[in-house]
N, C-alpha and C positions, 0 to 999 in steps of 0.2 A: 213202503212199510218199515221205518226202522226196527231194527232189531234191540231188543232191551239185553244189556248184559247183567250178570250177577249182583254188580255194584249198582245198577239203574242209570247207566250211561248208555246213550244211543250209539249204536255201530250204524249208520245210514246204507243203503244201496245206492250210492250217488250215481247220476246218469250224465255223461256227457252231453251238451247241447248237441243237436244235430248242426251240420254243416250248409245246408241247402234249403233254408226253411226263408218264410217270410219272417217280416219284420216283428210284428206281434209274437209269434211262436218263439221267436229268437230269444227276445228281452225275457219272456217269462222263462225259458227254459236256462238262460243263465243266471238269473235272478233265484230259481229253485236250485240249480248247482252251487252257487255261492252258500245259500241256505244249509244245502247238506253239508258242504266242506267245513263250515261250522262247527254242527254235530260231529262229523266224524274227528275234528281234533277234540272233541272233549268224549270221545268212545272209551270207554273202557279204564275211566279215572275213578276216583273215590271224591265223594263230596270235598273231602280236606286237601286233595289233590286240584280239584276244581276251583278251589279259592286260592292256591298259590300266587303270590302278586309276581309279576314280571321281574321288574327290577325298581327298588328304591329310588328316588319317592314316590313311584308309579305306584297306585293302587288297584290297575288293572289286573284283572284274573279271566279265567276262561267263564266261569260262573256268572262274573260281572258283566263278561261280554254278552253271554246268552240272555240276559236279565236286558241289556241296555237293547239288544237288538229287537225285543219283545217291544221295548217303550219306542223304539223308531218306526217299526211296523205299525204299530197303534199311531204314532203321530201323524207320518204320512197317509197313511189309508184311512183310518177311521176319521181323523180330525181334519186332514186337509182335502181328501179325495171325496170322502164321506160327508165331510161338514158336521160330524157327530160332537157335541161337547161332552166328551168324556173326561174324565180324569186321568192322569198319568199312573201308571201301576206302582211305582217304586218311588218316584220323586215326592219328596215333600217339602213344605215351604222353608223347614230347618235344613234341607240336604237334597238340593235338587239332582244331584248327581248318585242319589240312594241306589240307582241300579247298580252302578260301579262297587259302590262302597258295601261289599258284603258281610256278613257275619257269622257266627259258629251255627245259627238259628236259620240262615239260608241255604236250601236245598236245591241240587239239579233237577231233582224229581218234580218240585214246585216250578221252577224258573222253565224246565223243557216244556211242563205241559201248558205254561200260560204263553210262552213264545210260539207254541204248535197253534193254540188258540187264535192267536194274534193273526199268523200268518194264514190259517183257514179263514179268520174273516176278511182279512186283506182280499185272499183271492175272491169270495162272494163279492166283495164290493167292486172289484177290476172287472168282472165278469160282465159281458153286455155292454160294457163301454168301448168307445172307439178310444184308439191312443190320442187322438187330439181333444177328446172332451175333456172341458175344464173341470176340475173338483169342487165341489159344494162349498167348501171351506178356502180360507187363505193361508200363506205363510206366517206364522207367529210373531217372526219378527220384521217381515217387510210388506206383509198386506197383501202379497201378489197371488194372483190366481194362477194356478198351476196344472198343466194337463197330465194325462197320466201316463204317456211316453216318458216327461221328464220325471214324474215319480221313479217309473220302472228303471231310469237311467241312474237316476241319484241312487235307489237302494241297490242296484250293481255295484256302484262305486261304494258305498257305506261297507257294503259287505265284505268288497274286496280290501279295502283299507283295512278292516277291522279282521280278516282272516291272514293278513300279514302280521297282525299283532299276535293272533292265536299260534301260528308257526312258531314264534320264537317263543312263546308263554309254554307251549306244549315241548318244544325241545330244551327248554329249563327244567321240566318236571321229569321226565323221562328219557330224555334224548331222542324220541321220535321225529323224524323229519319227514318232508314229502307229503303226499297226497294233496 
């Protein structure tokens, strides 16, 4: 369970994946590792720091990444795996990238709670399904049916890519590197 600092950002207890486990456990552990890594990159920062963008013209911030990953969790697990017809959390018709486009009114506390709720829902949807089980929904662009294994692999890739962004943004904010 993540610890909350005085400025409400999570400092998670990150667990390295086991090195001698089966496929499903390995996939779930690596996904959880990357989820915790993003939370770690946000630890001990204020909302203002979390809204700091990387480098113009990019609008990417740590807060935007957390909101984006909440949307990604929702899309792949609720919509594709579970077949739920649920609205996006932040995207609007006017601004589909509203997850990334943060404002002074957007807080880490809300984004973190939303992200964690989506992760919990994702775990519940994946529980009891085999890796080869196809989702009940389809990919929004291609219409392809996708199995749970592919979703896990894609989510690991998605987090790994964005954790690289988070490394650079965090270093820009306070010089912190590593982890």
